[in-house]
Each structure stands twice: as C-alpha cells, then as structure tokens.
N, CA, C and O atoms as a Tinker XYZ file with bonds, in Angstrom:
   512  protein
     1  N     -3.899000   21.444000   15.979000    73     2
     2  CA    -3.478000   20.045000   15.908000    64     1     3
     3  C     -1.973000   19.995000   15.685000    63     2     4     5
     4  O     -1.446000   20.670000   14.801000    81     3
     5  N     -1.301000   19.211000   16.472000    73     3     6
     6  CA     0.146000   19.117000   16.338000    64     5     7
     7  C      0.539000   18.412000   15.057000    63     6     8     9
     8  O     -0.187000   17.558000   14.548000    81     7
     9  N      1.711000   18.786000   14.543000    73     7    10
    10  CA     2.201000   18.209000   13.287000    64     9    11
    11  C      2.329000   16.690000   13.338000    63    10    12    13
    12  O      2.152000   16.025000   12.318000    81    11
    13  N      2.627000   16.139000   14.490000    73    11    14
    14  CA     2.853000   14.699000   14.559000    64    13    15
    15  C      1.570000   13.897000   14.329000    63    14    16    17
    16  O      1.639000   12.705000   14.030000    81    15
    17  N      0.402000   14.531000   14.465000    73    15    18
    18  CA    -0.861000   13.828000   14.234000    64    17    19
    19  C     -1.334000   13.932000   12.783000    63    18    20    21
    20  O     -2.208000   13.172000   12.365000    81    19
    21  N     -0.777000   14.845000   12.026000    73    19    22
    22  CA    -1.191000   15.027000   10.629000    64    21    23
    23  C     -0.929000   13.776000    9.789000    63    22    24    25
    24  O     -1.801000   13.389000    9.010000    81    23
    25  N      0.239000   13.124000    9.912000    73    23    26
    26  CA     0.430000   11.900000    9.114000    64    25    27
    27  C     -0.595000   10.805000    9.417000    63    26    28    29
    28  O     -0.982000   10.060000    8.517000    81    27
    29  N     -1.034000   10.700000   10.658000    73    27    30
    30  CA    -2.056000    9.708000   11.018000    64    29    31
    31  C     -3.356000   10.025000   10.293000    63    30    32    33
    32  O     -3.991000    9.138000    9.723000    81    31
    33  N     -3.744000   11.283000   10.317000    73    31    34
    34  CA    -4.963000   11.705000    9.629000    64    33    35
    35  C     -4.834000   11.491000    8.123000    63    34    36    37
    36  O     -5.764000   11.002000    7.483000    81    35
    37  N     -3.693000   11.853000    7.563000    73    35    38
    38  CA    -3.468000   11.659000    6.135000    64    37    39
    39  C     -3.534000   10.200000    5.733000    63    38    40    41
    40  O     -4.147000    9.861000    4.720000    81    39
    41  N     -2.902000    9.325000    6.523000    73    39    42
    42  CA    -2.948000    7.887000    6.237000    64    41    43
    43  C     -4.371000    7.367000    6.327000    63    42    44    45
    44  O     -4.808000    6.575000    5.492000    81    43
    45  N     -5.088000    7.818000    7.343000    73    43    46
    46  CA    -6.477000    7.376000    7.503000    64    45    47
    47  C     -7.314000    7.775000    6.294000    63    46    48    49
    48  O     -8.062000    6.956000    5.759000    81    47
    49  N     -7.195000    9.019000    5.863000    73    47    50
    50  CA    -8.004000    9.500000    4.739000    64    49    51
    51  C     -7.625000    8.805000    3.430000    63    50    52    53
    52  O     -8.502000    8.487000    2.627000    81    51
    53  N     -6.336000    8.568000    3.206000    73    51    54
    54  CA    -5.913000    7.851000    1.999000    64    53    55
    55  C     -6.348000    6.392000    2.035000    63    54    56    57
    56  O     -6.833000    5.862000    1.035000    81    55
    57  N     -6.177000    5.749000    3.171000    73    55    58
    58  CA    -6.528000    4.339000    3.270000    64    57    59
    59  C     -8.017000    4.083000    3.245000    63    58    60    61
    60  O     -8.463000    3.041000    2.765000    81    59
    61  N     -8.793000    5.027000    3.759000    73    59    62
    62  CA   -10.239000    4.856000    3.871000    64    61    63
    63  C    -10.899000    4.632000    2.518000    63    62    64    65
    64  O    -11.792000    3.791000    2.407000    81    63
    65  N    -10.485000    5.358000    1.490000    73    63    66
    66  CA   -11.129000    5.207000    0.183000    64    65    67
    67  C    -10.912000    3.801000   -0.378000    63    66    68    69
    68  O    -11.792000    3.252000   -1.040000    81    67
    69  N     -9.740000    3.221000   -0.114000    73    67    70
    70  CA    -9.476000    1.864000   -0.585000    64    69    71
    71  C    -10.233000    0.841000    0.254000    63    70    72    73
    72  O    -10.829000   -0.090000   -0.288000    81    71
    73  N    -10.213000    1.011000    1.571000    73    71    74
    74  CA   -10.903000    0.091000    2.464000    64    73    75
    75  C    -12.402000    0.043000    2.144000    63    74    76    77
    76  O    -12.969000   -1.035000    1.971000    81    75
    77  N    -13.029000    1.201000    2.067000    73    75    78
    78  CA   -14.462000    1.236000    1.791000    64    77    79
    79  C    -14.778000    0.759000    0.371000    63    78    80    81
    80  O    -15.799000    0.110000    0.143000    81    79
    81  N    -13.901000    1.080000   -0.576000    73    79    82
    82  CA   -14.100000    0.613000   -1.947000    64    81    83
    83  C    -14.060000   -0.901000   -2.029000    63    82    84    85
    84  O    -14.894000   -1.510000   -2.699000    81    83
    85  N    -13.094000   -1.516000   -1.349000    73    83    86
    86  CA   -12.989000   -2.971000   -1.337000    64    85    87
    87  C    -14.170000   -3.621000   -0.645000    63    86    88    89
    88  O    -14.715000   -4.607000   -1.142000    81    87
    89  N    -14.574000   -3.079000    0.501000    73    87    90
    90  CA   -15.718000   -3.627000    1.226000    64    89    91
    91  C    -17.002000   -3.488000    0.407000    63    90    92    93
    92  O    -17.861000   -4.369000    0.439000    81    91
    93  N    -17.127000   -2.385000   -0.323000    73    91    94
    94  CA   -18.317000   -2.166000   -1.151000    64    93    95
    95  C    -18.435000   -3.138000   -2.312000    63    94    96    97
    96  O    -19.529000   -3.384000   -2.819000    81    95
    97  N    -17.316000   -3.682000   -2.722000    73    95    98
    98  CA   -17.328000   -4.644000   -3.825000    64    97    99
    99  C    -17.734000   -6.045000   -3.373000    63    98   100   101
   100  O    -18.075000   -6.892000   -4.198000    81    99
   101  N    -17.697000   -6.285000   -2.080000    73    99   102
   102  CA   -18.123000   -7.572000   -1.539000    64   101   103
   103  C    -19.647000   -7.639000   -1.519000    63   102   104   105
   104  O    -20.312000   -6.603000   -1.514000    81   103
   105  N    -20.190000   -8.813000   -1.508000    73   103   106
   106  CA   -21.640000   -8.972000   -1.378000    64   105   107
   107  C    -22.392000   -8.456000   -2.581000    63   106   108   109
   108  O    -22.123000   -8.861000   -3.712000    81   107
   109  N    -23.339000   -7.559000   -2.341000    73   107   110
   110  CA   -24.244000   -7.073000   -3.389000    64   109   111
   111  C    -23.516000   -6.339000   -4.506000    63   110   112   113
   112  O    -23.986000   -6.349000   -5.644000    81   111
   113  N    -22.387000   -5.705000   -4.219000    73   111   114
   114  CA   -21.662000   -4.955000   -5.237000    64   113   115
   115  C    -20.760000   -5.798000   -6.117000    63   114   116   117
   116  O    -20.217000   -5.306000   -7.107000    81   115
   117  N    -20.595000   -7.072000   -5.761000    73   115   118
   118  CA   -19.627000   -7.921000   -6.467000    64   117   119
   119  C    -19.997000   -8.113000   -7.941000    63   118   120   121
   120  O    -19.184000   -7.840000   -8.823000    81   119
   121  N    -21.205000   -8.575000   -8.206000    73   119   122
   122  CA   -21.610000   -8.878000   -9.586000    64   121   123
   123  C    -21.594000   -7.629000  -10.459000    63   122   124   125
   124  O    -21.171000   -7.686000  -11.614000    81   123
   125  N    -22.046000   -6.512000   -9.923000    73   123   126
   126  CA   -22.056000   -5.276000  -10.690000    64   125   127
   127  C    -20.645000   -4.808000  -11.027000    63   126   128   129
   128  O    -20.381000   -4.366000  -12.145000    81   127
   129  N    -19.749000   -4.907000  -10.065000    73   127   130
   130  CA   -18.365000   -4.512000  -10.307000    64   129   131
   131  C    -17.707000   -5.438000  -11.318000    63   130   132   133
   132  O    -16.987000   -4.983000  -12.208000    81   131
   133  N    -17.952000   -6.730000  -11.183000    73   131   134
   134  CA   -17.385000   -7.705000  -12.115000    64   133   135
   135  C    -17.886000   -7.438000  -13.534000    63   134   136   137
   136  O    -17.109000   -7.495000  -14.488000    81   135
   137  N    -19.159000   -7.151000  -13.673000    73   135   138
   138  CA   -19.723000   -6.834000  -14.983000    64   137   139
   139  C    -19.129000   -5.569000  -15.573000    63   138   140   141
   140  O    -18.846000   -5.512000  -16.770000    81   139
   141  N    -18.939000   -4.558000  -14.745000    73   139   142
   142  CA   -18.346000   -3.297000  -15.205000    64   141   143
   143  C    -16.907000   -3.518000  -15.654000    63   142   144   145
   144  O    -16.481000   -2.987000  -16.680000    81   143
   145  N    -16.164000   -4.300000  -14.885000    73   143   146
   146  CA   -14.785000   -4.595000  -15.273000    64   145   147
   147  C    -14.746000   -5.275000  -16.634000    63   146   148   149
   148  O    -13.963000   -4.899000  -17.506000    81   147
   149  N    -15.592000   -6.272000  -16.805000    73   147   150
   150  CA   -15.611000   -7.016000  -18.061000    64   149   151
   151  C    -16.046000   -6.136000  -19.230000    63   150   152   153
   152  O    -15.537000   -6.281000  -20.341000    81   151
   153  N    -16.983000   -5.226000  -18.981000    73   151   154
   154  CA   -17.423000   -4.299000  -20.032000    64   153   155
   155  C    -16.295000   -3.364000  -20.464000    63   154   156   157
   156  O    -16.280000   -2.872000  -21.592000    81   155
   157  N    -15.351000   -3.127000  -19.552000    73   155   158
   158  CA   -14.217000   -2.250000  -19.854000    64   157   159
   159  C    -13.002000   -3.043000  -20.337000    63   158   160   161
   160  O    -11.922000   -2.480000  -20.517000    81   159
   161  N    -13.180000   -4.354000  -20.547000    73   159   162
   162  CA   -12.108000   -5.183000  -21.082000    64   161   163
   163  C    -11.166000   -5.782000  -20.054000    63   162   164   165
   164  O    -10.105000   -6.293000  -20.410000    81   163
   165  N    -11.543000   -5.726000  -18.776000    73   163   166
   166  CA   -10.718000   -6.283000  -17.703000    64   165   167
   167  C    -11.354000   -7.604000  -17.264000    63   166   168   169
   168  O    -12.549000   -7.639000  -16.970000    81   167
   169  N    -10.581000   -8.681000  -17.215000    73   167   170
   170  CA   -11.150000   -9.970000  -16.807000    64   169   171
   171  C    -11.774000   -9.899000  -15.405000    63   170   172   173
   172  O    -11.127000   -9.465000  -14.451000    81   171
   173  N    -13.016000  -10.324000  -15.296000    73   171   174
   174  CA   -13.721000  -10.301000  -14.019000    64   173   175
   175  C    -13.094000  -11.178000  -12.965000    63   174   176   177
   176  O    -13.310000  -10.970000  -11.771000    81   175
   177  N    -12.311000  -12.169000  -13.396000    73   175   178
   178  CA   -11.670000  -13.066000  -12.424000    64   177   179
   179  C    -10.602000  -12.345000  -11.597000    63   178   180   181
   180  O    -10.118000  -12.890000  -10.604000    81   179
   181  N    -10.234000  -11.128000  -11.998000    73   179   182
   182  CA    -9.267000  -10.332000  -11.229000    64   181   183
   183  C     -9.902000   -9.632000  -10.040000    63   182   184   185
   184  O     -9.191000   -9.096000   -9.190000    81   183
   185  N    -11.227000   -9.626000   -9.964000    73   183   186
   186  CA   -11.908000   -8.883000   -8.901000    64   185   187
   187  C    -11.495000   -9.313000   -7.496000    63   186   188   189
   188  O    -11.306000   -8.438000   -6.650000    81   187
   189  N    -11.340000  -10.608000   -7.189000    73   187   190
   190  CA   -10.886000  -10.953000   -5.833000    64   189   191
   191  C     -9.526000  -10.338000   -5.490000    63   190   192   193
   192  O     -9.292000   -9.948000   -4.346000    81   191
   193  N     -8.634000  -10.251000   -6.474000    73   191   194
   194  CA    -7.329000   -9.618000   -6.223000    64   193   195
   195  C     -7.479000   -8.122000   -5.973000    63   194   196   197
   196  O     -6.789000   -7.552000   -5.128000    81   195
   197  N     -8.384000   -7.496000   -6.715000    73   195   198
   198  CA    -8.660000   -6.068000   -6.523000    64   197   199
   199  C     -9.188000   -5.834000   -5.111000    63   198   200   201
   200  O     -8.743000   -4.924000   -4.412000    81   199
   201  N    -10.141000   -6.668000   -4.704000    73   199   202
   202  CA   -10.729000   -6.532000   -3.364000    64   201   203
   203  C     -9.665000   -6.728000   -2.294000    63   202   204   205
   204  O     -9.605000   -5.970000   -1.326000    81   203
   205  N     -8.832000   -7.738000   -2.466000    73   203   206
   206  CA    -7.756000   -8.003000   -1.508000    64   205   207
   207  C     -6.793000   -6.819000   -1.423000    63   206   208   209
   208  O     -6.402000   -6.406000   -0.331000    81   207
   209  N     -6.416000   -6.280000   -2.575000    73   207   210
   210  CA    -5.512000   -5.129000   -2.586000    64   209   211
   211  C     -6.156000   -3.912000   -1.928000    63   210   212   213
   212  O     -5.510000   -3.208000   -1.151000    81   211
   213  N     -7.420000   -3.665000   -2.235000    73   211   214
   214  CA    -8.078000   -2.485000   -1.674000    64   213   215
   215  C     -8.267000   -2.608000   -0.162000    63   214   216   217
   216  O     -7.949000   -1.678000    0.579000    81   215
   217  N     -8.778000   -3.740000    0.294000    73   215   218
   218  CA    -9.007000   -3.900000    1.736000    64   217   219
   219  C     -7.680000   -4.022000    2.477000    63   218   220   221
   220  O     -7.442000   -3.314000    3.455000    81   219
   221  N     -6.825000   -4.914000    2.014000    73   219   222
   222  CA    -5.530000   -5.100000    2.680000    64   221   223
   223  C     -4.652000   -3.872000    2.598000    63   222   224   225
   224  O     -4.040000   -3.472000    3.589000    81   223
   225  N     -4.586000   -3.269000    1.419000    73   223   226
   226  CA    -3.778000   -2.066000    1.244000    64   225   227
   227  C     -4.324000   -0.889000    2.029000    63   226   228   229
   228  O     -3.565000   -0.126000    2.627000    81   227
   229  N     -5.646000   -0.742000    2.026000    73   227   230
   230  CA    -6.260000    0.343000    2.791000    64   229   231
   231  C     -5.967000    0.224000    4.279000    63   230   232   233
   232  O     -5.618000    1.206000    4.934000    81   231
   233  N     -6.114000   -0.998000    4.811000    73   231   234
   234  CA    -5.807000   -1.225000    6.233000    64   233   235
   235  C     -4.328000   -1.003000    6.526000    63   234   236   237
   236  O     -3.972000   -0.429000    7.555000    81   235
   237  N     -3.469000   -1.459000    5.618000    73   235   238
   238  CA    -2.026000   -1.290000    5.824000    64   237   239
   239  C     -1.645000    0.190000    5.862000    63   238   240   241
   240  O     -0.833000    0.600000    6.692000    81   239
   241  N     -2.220000    0.984000    4.980000    73   239   242
   242  CA    -1.937000    2.417000    4.970000    64   241   243
   243  C     -2.456000    3.067000    6.253000    63   242   244   245
   244  O     -1.754000    3.860000    6.880000    81   243
   245  N     -3.677000    2.730000    6.638000    73   243   246
   246  CA    -4.264000    3.317000    7.845000    64   245   247
   247  C     -3.418000    2.995000    9.077000    63   246   248   249
   248  O     -3.159000    3.866000    9.907000    81   247
   249  N     -2.992000    1.741000    9.187000    73   247   250
   250  CA    -2.238000    1.316000   10.359000    64   249   251
   251  C     -0.749000    1.643000   10.271000    63   250   252   253
   252  O     -0.045000    1.619000   11.281000    81   251
   253  N     -0.276000    1.944000    9.080000    73   251   254
   254  CA     1.139000    2.234000    8.906000    64   253   255
   255  C      1.993000    0.978000    8.896000    63   254   256   257
   256  O      3.052000    0.935000    9.522000    81   255
   257  N      1.533000   -0.041000    8.186000    73   255   258
   258  CA     2.250000   -1.311000    8.073000    64   257   259
   259  C      2.788000   -1.431000    6.648000    63   258   260   261
   260  O      2.029000   -1.311000    5.687000    81   259
   261  N      4.094000   -1.668000    6.508000    73   259   262
   262  CA     4.701000   -1.795000    5.180000    64   261   263
   263  C      4.251000   -0.622000    4.282000    63   262   264   265
   264  O      3.952000   -0.795000    3.101000    81   263
   265  N      4.218000    0.534000    4.874000    73   263   266
   266  CA     3.603000    1.705000    4.250000    64   265   267
   267  C      4.229000    2.078000    2.914000    63   266   268   269
   268  O      3.518000    2.399000    1.962000    81   267
   269  N      5.530000    2.038000    2.839000    73   267   270
   270  CA     6.191000    2.499000    1.613000    64   269   271
   271  C      5.832000    1.620000    0.418000    63   270   272   273
   272  O      5.387000    2.130000   -0.611000    81   271
   273  N      6.020000    0.306000    0.543000    73   271   274
   274  CA     5.774000   -0.521000   -0.639000    64   273   275
   275  C      4.285000   -0.654000   -0.940000    63   274   276   277
   276  O      3.909000   -0.764000   -2.107000    81   275
   277  N      3.426000   -0.647000    0.082000    73   275   278
   278  CA     1.976000   -0.680000   -0.156000    64   277   279
   279  C      1.535000    0.603000   -0.856000    63   278   280   281
   280  O      0.672000    0.565000   -1.732000    81   279
   281  N      2.120000    1.733000   -0.478000    73   279   282
   282  CA     1.767000    3.001000   -1.116000    64   281   283
   283  C      2.159000    2.999000   -2.591000    63   282   284   285
   284  O      1.406000    3.481000   -3.437000    81   283
   285  N      3.337000    2.457000   -2.899000    73   283   286
   286  CA     3.728000    2.344000   -4.310000    64   285   287
   287  C      2.771000    1.428000   -5.062000    63   286   288   289
   288  O      2.352000    1.754000   -6.173000    81   287
   289  N      2.421000    0.295000   -4.477000    73   287   290
   290  CA     1.510000   -0.648000   -5.133000    64   289   291
   291  C      0.143000   -0.014000   -5.372000    63   290   292   293
   292  O     -0.425000   -0.157000   -6.454000    81   291
   293  N     -0.384000    0.680000   -4.377000    73   291   294
   294  CA    -1.685000    1.338000   -4.539000    64   293   295
   295  C     -1.607000    2.491000   -5.538000    63   294   296   297
   296  O     -2.576000    2.757000   -6.249000    81   295
   297  N     -0.473000    3.172000   -5.600000    73   295   298
   298  CA    -0.310000    4.252000   -6.577000    64   297   299
   299  C     -0.374000    3.701000   -8.003000    63   298   300   301
   300  O     -1.045000    4.271000   -8.863000    81   299
   301  N      0.319000    2.599000   -8.246000    73   299   302
   302  CA     0.278000    1.976000   -9.575000    64   301   303
   303  C     -1.145000    1.512000   -9.888000    63   302   304   305
   304  O     -1.654000    1.756000  -10.982000    81   303
   305  N     -1.780000    0.850000   -8.934000    73   303   306
   306  CA    -3.155000    0.382000   -9.104000    64   305   307
   307  C     -4.092000    1.547000   -9.433000    63   306   308   309
   308  O     -4.943000    1.430000  -10.314000    81   307
   309  N     -3.936000    2.655000   -8.735000    73   307   310
   310  CA    -4.817000    3.814000   -8.914000    64   309   311
   311  C     -4.636000    4.455000  -10.289000    63   310   312   313
   312  O     -5.615000    4.866000  -10.911000    81   311
   313  N     -3.401000    4.544000  -10.765000    73   311   314
   314  CA    -3.146000    5.095000  -12.091000    64   313   315
   315  C     -3.704000    4.166000  -13.164000    63   314   316   317
   316  O     -4.331000    4.626000  -14.119000    81   315
   317  N     -3.482000    2.870000  -13.014000    73   315   318
   318  CA    -4.006000    1.900000  -13.992000    64   317   319
   319  C     -5.530000    1.974000  -14.020000    63   318   320   321
   320  O     -6.131000    1.975000  -15.094000    81   319
   321  N     -6.153000    2.034000  -12.852000    73   319   322
   322  CA    -7.614000    2.148000  -12.789000    64   321   323
   323  C     -8.096000    3.425000  -13.485000    63   322   324   325
   324  O     -9.099000    3.398000  -14.198000    81   323
   325  N     -7.399000    4.521000  -13.287000    73   323   326
   326  CA    -7.774000    5.776000  -13.942000    64   325   327
   327  C     -7.694000    5.647000  -15.455000    63   326   328   329
   328  O     -8.592000    6.089000  -16.172000    81   327
   329  N     -6.623000    5.042000  -15.932000    73   327   330
   330  CA    -6.431000    4.908000  -17.378000    64   329   331
   331  C     -7.424000    3.949000  -18.013000    63   330   332   333
   332  O     -7.788000    4.119000  -19.177000    81   331
   333  N     -7.865000    2.953000  -17.274000    73   331   334
   334  CA    -8.824000    1.983000  -17.824000    64   333   335
   335  C    -10.256000    2.475000  -17.695000    63   334   336   337
   336  O    -11.020000    2.416000  -18.658000    81   335
   337  N    -10.627000    2.959000  -16.520000    73   335   338
   338  CA   -12.033000    3.222000  -16.229000    64   337   339
   339  C    -12.465000    4.683000  -16.347000    63   338   340   341
   340  O    -13.664000    4.959000  -16.399000    81   339
   341  N    -11.533000    5.609000  -16.388000    73   339   342
   342  CA   -11.915000    7.030000  -16.369000    64   341   343
   343  C    -11.248000    7.829000  -17.481000    63   342   344   345
   344  O    -10.839000    8.968000  -17.257000    81   343
   345  N    -11.132000    7.264000  -18.653000    73   343   346
   346  CA   -10.414000    7.941000  -19.742000    64   345   347
   347  C    -11.325000    8.663000  -20.733000    63   346   348   349
   348  O    -10.851000    9.190000  -21.739000    81   347
   349  N    -12.629000    8.689000  -20.455000    73   347   350
   350  CA   -13.557000    9.411000  -21.329000    64   349   351
   351  C    -13.583000   10.882000  -20.904000    63   350   352   353
   352  O    -14.461000   11.311000  -20.156000    81   351
   353  N    -12.605000   11.639000  -21.394000    73   351   354
   354  CA   -12.448000   13.023000  -20.950000    64   353   355
   355  C    -13.545000   13.955000  -21.475000    63   354   356   357
   356  O    -13.658000   15.094000  -21.022000    81   355
   357  N    -14.349000   13.480000  -22.423000    73   355   358
   358  CA   -15.486000   14.279000  -22.883000    64   357   359
   359  C    -16.604000   14.286000  -21.840000    63   358   360   361
   360  O    -17.453000   15.178000  -21.845000    81   359
   361  N    -16.606000   13.308000  -20.957000    73   359   362
   362  CA   -17.574000   13.203000  -19.872000    64   361   363
   363  C    -16.964000   13.886000  -18.639000    63   362   364   365
   364  O    -15.950000   13.436000  -18.108000    81   363
   365  N    -17.589000   14.964000  -18.200000    73   363   366
   366  CA   -17.022000   15.742000  -17.101000    64   365   367
   367  C    -16.847000   14.910000  -15.832000    63   366   368   369
   368  O    -15.852000   15.072000  -15.124000    81   367
   369  N    -17.789000   14.029000  -15.534000    73   367   370
   370  CA   -17.665000   13.205000  -14.325000    64   369   371
   371  C    -16.467000   12.264000  -14.431000    63   370   372   373
   372  O    -15.763000   12.047000  -13.444000    81   371
   373  N    -16.230000   11.708000  -15.608000    73   371   374
   374  CA   -15.079000   10.838000  -15.791000    64   373   375
   375  C    -13.772000   11.619000  -15.661000    63   374   376   377
   376  O    -12.786000   11.105000  -15.133000    81   375
   377  N    -13.770000   12.840000  -16.135000    73   375   378
   378  CA   -12.590000   13.696000  -15.980000    64   377   379
   379  C    -12.316000   13.966000  -14.501000    63   378   380   381
   380  O    -11.167000   13.930000  -14.060000    81   379
   381  N    -13.378000   14.239000  -13.738000    73   379   382
   382  CA   -13.226000   14.469000  -12.296000    64   381   383
   383  C    -12.706000   13.204000  -11.614000    63   382   384   385
   384  O    -11.829000   13.285000  -10.755000    81   383
   385  N    -13.229000   12.050000  -11.982000    73   383   386
   386  CA   -12.778000   10.790000  -11.405000    64   385   387
   387  C    -11.309000   10.525000  -11.750000    63   386   388   389
   388  O    -10.543000   10.043000  -10.916000    81   387
   389  N    -10.933000   10.844000  -12.983000    73   387   390
   390  CA    -9.537000   10.682000  -13.405000    64   389   391
   391  C     -8.626000   11.569000  -12.554000    63   390   392   393
   392  O     -7.592000   11.119000  -12.060000    81   391
   393  N     -9.019000   12.827000  -12.392000    73   391   394
   394  CA    -8.221000   13.756000  -11.592000    64   393   395
   395  C     -8.189000   13.355000  -10.116000    63   394   396   397
   396  O     -7.175000   13.537000   -9.441000    81   395
   397  N     -9.306000   12.806000   -9.616000    73   395   398
   398  CA    -9.328000   12.288000   -8.242000    64   397   399
   399  C     -8.282000   11.194000   -8.088000    63   398   400   401
   400  O     -7.542000   11.165000   -7.105000    81   399
   401  N     -8.225000   10.291000   -9.069000    73   399   402
   402  CA    -7.232000    9.217000   -9.012000    64   401   403
   403  C     -5.806000    9.776000   -9.048000    63   402   404   405
   404  O     -4.930000    9.289000   -8.334000    81   403
   405  N     -5.575000   10.786000   -9.871000    73   403   406
   406  CA    -4.251000   11.410000   -9.905000    64   405   407
   407  C     -3.906000   12.027000   -8.555000    63   406   408   409
   408  O     -2.770000   11.916000   -8.095000    81   407
   409  N     -4.868000   12.670000   -7.923000    73   407   410
   410  CA    -4.642000   13.288000   -6.616000    64   409   411
   411  C     -4.325000   12.243000   -5.553000    63   410   412   413
   412  O     -3.414000   12.425000   -4.746000    81   411
   413  N     -5.076000   11.156000   -5.557000    73   411   414
   414  CA    -4.815000   10.069000   -4.610000    64   413   415
   415  C     -3.416000    9.512000   -4.844000    63   414   416   417
   416  O     -2.682000    9.238000   -3.894000    81   415
   417  N     -3.052000    9.348000   -6.107000    73   415   418
   418  CA    -1.715000    8.848000   -6.435000    64   417   419
   419  C     -0.648000    9.788000   -5.889000    63   418   420   421
   420  O      0.369000    9.329000   -5.370000    81   419
   421  N     -0.859000   11.074000   -5.996000    73   419   422
   422  CA     0.089000   12.043000   -5.441000    64   421   423
   423  C      0.253000   11.870000   -3.941000    63   422   424   425
   424  O      1.372000   11.908000   -3.429000    81   423
   425  N     -0.848000   11.681000   -3.236000    73   423   426
   426  CA    -0.775000   11.446000   -1.802000    64   425   427
   427  C     -0.047000   10.152000   -1.465000    63   426   428   429
   428  O      0.745000   10.102000   -0.524000    81   427
   429  N     -0.320000    9.109000   -2.239000    73   427   430
   430  CA     0.341000    7.821000   -2.009000    64   429   431
   431  C      1.839000    7.905000   -2.273000    63   430   432   433
   432  O      2.634000    7.334000   -1.526000    81   431
   433  N      2.227000    8.608000   -3.322000    73   431   434
   434  CA     3.654000    8.747000   -3.614000    64   433   435
   435  C      4.362000    9.552000   -2.527000    63   434   436   437
   436  O      5.502000    9.252000   -2.171000    81   435
   437  N      3.698000   10.556000   -2.009000    73   435   438
   438  CA     4.263000   11.327000   -0.896000    64   437   439
   439  C      4.440000   10.434000    0.324000    63   438   440   441
   440  O      5.469000   10.486000    0.998000    81   439
   441  N      3.434000    9.619000    0.600000    73   439   442
   442  CA     3.514000    8.685000    1.719000    64   441   443
   443  C      4.627000    7.663000    1.505000    63   442   444   445
   444  O      5.334000    7.307000    2.448000    81   443
   445  N      4.783000    7.194000    0.278000    73   443   446
   446  CA     5.835000    6.220000   -0.026000    64   445   447
   447  C      7.228000    6.813000    0.191000    63   446   448   449
   448  O      8.128000    6.129000    0.680000    81   447
   449  N      7.401000    8.062000   -0.168000    73   447   450
   450  CA     8.714000    8.696000   -0.058000    64   449   451
   451  C      9.028000    9.109000    1.388000    63   450   452   453
   452  O     10.140000    8.891000    1.870000    81   451
   453  N      8.060000    9.696000    2.065000    73   451   454
   454  CA     8.323000   10.250000    3.400000    64   453   455
   455  C      7.967000    9.303000    4.545000    63   454   456   457
   456  O      8.313000    9.572000    5.695000    81   455
   457  N      7.295000    8.221000    4.250000    73   455   458
   458  CA     6.976000    7.232000    5.274000    64   457   459
   459  C      5.711000    7.565000    6.041000    63   458   460   461
   460  O      5.070000    8.590000    5.807000    81   459
   461  N      5.362000    6.670000    6.969000    73   459   462
   462  CA     4.066000    6.749000    7.646000    64   461   463
   463  C      3.980000    7.747000    8.797000    63   462   464   465
   464  O      2.881000    8.055000    9.259000    81   463
   465  N      5.108000    8.253000    9.265000    73   463   466
   466  CA     5.066000    9.177000   10.391000    64   465   467
   467  C      5.206000    8.454000   11.718000    63   466   468   469
   468  O      5.362000    7.233000   11.756000    81   467
   469  N      5.151000    9.217000   12.818000    73   467   470
   470  CA     5.481000    8.662000   14.128000    64   469   471
   471  C      4.456000    7.682000   14.703000    63   470   472   473
   472  O      4.843000    6.777000   15.443000    81   471
   473  N      3.191000    7.824000   14.399000    73   471   474
   474  CA     2.169000    6.957000   14.975000    64   473   475
   475  C      1.753000    5.908000   13.950000    63   474   476   477
   476  O      0.706000    6.015000   13.311000    81   475
   477  N      2.593000    4.900000   13.812000    73   475   478
   478  CA     2.335000    3.827000   12.857000    64   477   479
   479  C      2.934000    2.546000   13.395000    63   478   480   481
   480  O      3.818000    2.580000   14.251000    81   479
   481  N      2.463000    1.429000   12.903000    73   479   482
   482  CA     3.048000    0.162000   13.334000    64   481   483
   483  C      4.496000    0.048000   12.866000    63   482   484   485
   484  O      5.320000   -0.572000   13.538000    81   483
   485  N      4.807000    0.642000   11.717000    73   483   486
   486  CA     6.199000    0.653000   11.236000    64   485   487
   487  C      7.107000    1.360000   12.235000    63   486   488   489
   488  O      8.179000    0.851000   12.562000    81   487
   489  N      6.699000    2.509000   12.714000    73   487   490
   490  CA     7.552000    3.263000   13.642000    64   489   491
   491  C      7.639000    2.576000   15.000000    63   490   492   493
   492  O      8.671000    2.677000   15.664000    81   491
   493  N      6.603000    1.889000   15.427000    73   491   494
   494  CA     6.657000    1.147000   16.688000    64   493   495
   495  C      7.655000    0.007000   16.600000    63   494   496   497
   496  O      8.380000   -0.259000   17.559000    81   495
   497  N      7.700000   -0.671000   15.460000    73   495   498
   498  CA     8.655000   -1.775000   15.265000    64   497   499
   499  C     10.095000   -1.278000   15.325000    63   498   500   501
   500  O     10.963000   -1.960000   15.871000    81   499
   501  N     10.354000   -0.100000   14.771000    73   499   502
   502  CA    11.709000    0.448000   14.756000    64   501   503
   503  C     12.188000    0.793000   16.165000    63   502   504   505
   504  O     13.386000    0.742000   16.442000    81   503
   505  N     11.258000    1.144000   17.057000    73   503   506
   506  CA    11.625000    1.523000   18.429000    64   505   507
   507  C     11.992000    0.302000   19.263000    63   506   508   509
   508  O     12.765000    0.407000   20.215000    81   507
   509  N     11.444000   -0.847000   18.910000    73   507   510
   510  CA    11.702000   -2.073000   19.693000    64   509   511
   511  C     12.944000   -2.786000   19.244000    63   510   512
   512  O     13.294000   -3.827000   19.800000    81   511
C-alpha cells in the first residue's frame, strides 16, 4: 500500500469509533447512555451535544474536513471522557478503556499536527 493512502486509512479508523459511538447513542441506546452519564455526575442534558460531536466529528475526520481543529476538539473530549468514565484503575477493563482513550488521543493529536493527508476535502480545497 502506498504511503499516500495510509492517512486515509488512519482517518477512517480514528473517525469510525466516534461515528459509530454517536450513532449507537441514538434510539435505543439514548436512555441508557443518559442514565450512565448522570450516574457518573455528568448532566444528561449534554448527551445531544456529545452525539453531535461524535457523529459530526467522526465524519469530519473521515472526510478530512476541518481536520486539525476537529482533531483537537475530539482529543480533549476523549481525555475528559477517560477521566470521568474510566478512572477506576482497580478494574482491569476500565484501565484498558482508559488506555484506549489515551491511544485514540495520541492518534488525534498526530492528525491535528500533521494534517489529513493528500486525500481529504481539506487538501482538495487547497488545490482549487
């Protein structure tokens, strides 16, 4: 696989977790997610904003639209989510989830610094 296609794959894989997470919170998953947020001390009324950020941000990363600032926003969101929802380090699964969030944040920060790569809507706009 040529190097120029790797950023597309990386963006797709990073964006996919947010896109699917946001879509999963819609419909049947909404009430359960809202209840979990409230149990962890986060106001449930923030859930629509979370869904919007996950779906919109995930699509933006996948397509390479406003990639740098969306990546920073998702990185902050991911770290905050880790600190709120996955801080029970005595629970091995929570530790794994925390580390997963740190890893995703690392990928997002790399994307924010180096940009979306050649096959993105951002790069198409620059050519025109």
